[in-house]
Each structure stands twice: as C-alpha cells, then as structure tokens.
C-alpha positions, -999 to +999 in steps of 0.1 A: +561-405+143+584-375+143+613-394+126+590-409+100+574-374+093+609-359+090+619-385+065+591-375+041+603-340+040+640-348+040+648-355+004+664-388+011+655-416-013+653-444+013+644-444+049+674-466+057+698-440+044+680-412+062+680-431+095+716-442+094+732-410+081+710-383+096+691-396+126+716-419+143+746-395+142+728-361+146+696-366+166+708-385+196+704-355+219+667-352+209+661-389+212+682-404+240+667-439+238+673-441+200+673-477+188+691-493+159+677-492+124+665-528+124+647-523+157+631-491+146+617-508+115+602-535+138+586-507+159+572-487+129+538-504+128+532-492+164+538-456+154+511-460+127+486-473+153+495-444+176+489-419+147+455-435+138+445-435+175+455-398+178+436-387+147+404-406+156+403-392+191+417-357+188+419-343+153+387-353+135+357-331+143+322-342+150+304-354+118+275-330+112+266-336+076+278-347+042+304-328+022+308-333-015+332-321-042+319-309-075+333-290-105+320-255-111+315-240-146+351-227-148+365-262-141+377-255-106+366-278-078+340-265-053+326-280-021+292-279-006+278-294+026+244-308+035+233-308+071+219-341+084+188-340+106 
C-alpha cells in the first residue's frame, strides 16, 4: 500500500517506470523483501483487499444518521445531517 500511495504523488506517468527507476534501486533498505515488478503487479490486488479491510474496520466511524450535500444561495456546497432514531 505504501508503494502504490507513493506512486500517486510521485509525478511518474506509469507505475512501471516508478517501480523500476525509483523503488527497486532506492528503497531496498526500507523494503528488504522487495519483489520484482512482475511479481509486485501480481500481488497488487491483495493490497487493495488489505486497504478495504483496514478502512471498514478501523477508519469509518459508526453510522448515526444521514448526511446530504446541498447548494446554498451563494452557490457553495453545504452539508447537513439528520439523526436516525
């Protein structure tokens, strides 16, 4: 997840270029069990599943109502919440 997140902020156009020219040569100390590009691409779906699992168990709060987005008179979005019984 860390490598994929870093790619999105890196400015590289393709993940392959990022992985081969930045991650493999420079990040070996931080990731001692770094795999080849082909193997990493095979493992990427598992990182997505780990992210979804993390978000559903740790990061989303308890649902206590409904939140809606509307536009106010000045054209800026505003939010309001309704509490469910």
